[in-house]
ZAZATOR-93297 format. One record per residue (C-alpha): x negated, y, z negated; residue number from 0. Coordinates in Angstrom, 3 decimals. Layout:
<kefis>
u  v  w  seq
X  Y  Z  NUM
...
</kefis>
This chain:
<kefis>
u  v  w  seq
-125.407  -153.596  -3.713  0
-127.923  -150.970  -2.591  1
-130.221  -151.782  -5.522  2
-130.153  -155.469  -4.606  3
-131.023  -154.615  -0.989  4
-134.007  -152.579  -2.184  5
-135.170  -155.454  -4.378  6
-134.743  -157.918  -1.497  7
-136.826  -155.699  0.803  8
-139.473  -155.396  -1.904  9
-139.612  -159.197  -2.146  10
-139.819  -159.534  1.634  11
-142.586  -156.954  2.078  12
-144.729  -157.932  -0.920  13
-144.133  -161.671  -1.104  14
-143.367  -161.262  -4.816  15
-140.120  -162.479  -6.334  16
-138.013  -160.352  -8.675  17
-136.589  -162.299  -11.601  18
-133.334  -160.531  -12.488  19
-133.044  -162.621  -15.655  20
-136.213  -160.948  -16.958  21
-135.464  -157.509  -15.527  22
-134.188  -154.551  -17.484  23
-133.487  -150.872  -16.929  24
-134.822  -147.808  -18.732  25
-132.729  -144.676  -18.245  26
-133.384  -140.997  -18.727  27
-131.062  -139.287  -21.179  28
-129.800  -137.336  -18.143  29
-128.585  -140.461  -16.303  30
-124.777  -140.516  -16.271  31
-123.170  -143.379  -18.198  32
-121.337  -144.547  -15.061  33
-124.634  -144.876  -13.182  34
-126.202  -146.747  -16.098  35
-123.235  -149.121  -16.211  36
-123.403  -149.821  -12.457  37
-127.121  -150.610  -12.568  38
-126.732  -152.771  -15.677  39
-124.112  -154.876  -13.915  40
-126.658  -155.680  -11.197  41
-129.350  -156.436  -13.809  42
-127.116  -158.696  -15.915  43
-126.379  -155.947  -18.441  44
-129.887  -155.601  -19.844  45
-130.974  -152.120  -20.893  46
-134.063  -150.886  -22.680  47
-133.796  -148.196  -25.319  48
-136.208  -145.321  -25.972  49
-137.384  -146.984  -29.175  50
-138.364  -150.186  -27.329  51
-141.983  -151.231  -26.927  52
-143.822  -153.156  -24.219  53
-147.145  -154.783  -25.084  54
-147.081  -152.804  -28.326  55
-146.784  -149.413  -26.631  56
-143.666  -147.216  -26.829  57
-141.659  -146.985  -23.611  58
-140.067  -143.647  -24.425  59
-142.667  -141.022  -25.167  60
-141.135  -137.770  -26.316  61
-142.618  -134.332  -26.807  62
-144.325  -135.410  -30.024  63
-147.089  -137.863  -29.155  64
-147.884  -138.166  -32.875  65
-144.347  -139.425  -33.549  66
-144.319  -141.738  -30.514  67
-147.614  -143.416  -31.388  68
-147.201  -143.243  -35.204  69
-150.463  -141.464  -36.036  70
</kefis>
């Protein structure tokens, strides 16, 4: 509920709409599973994994930049 209130305030202040159907969550490996589950329920269960890419770039960049960017 708190996350939805934050998103509603964001929409109100910026005039931009948040499309929850296109939204997803990216979690740190330190985020407890219960917290991840709660947030995913608000965002229709969509999560993004470390190996995912956005516009061709890796979302999760680890210590090895060479491994993350495949060069």
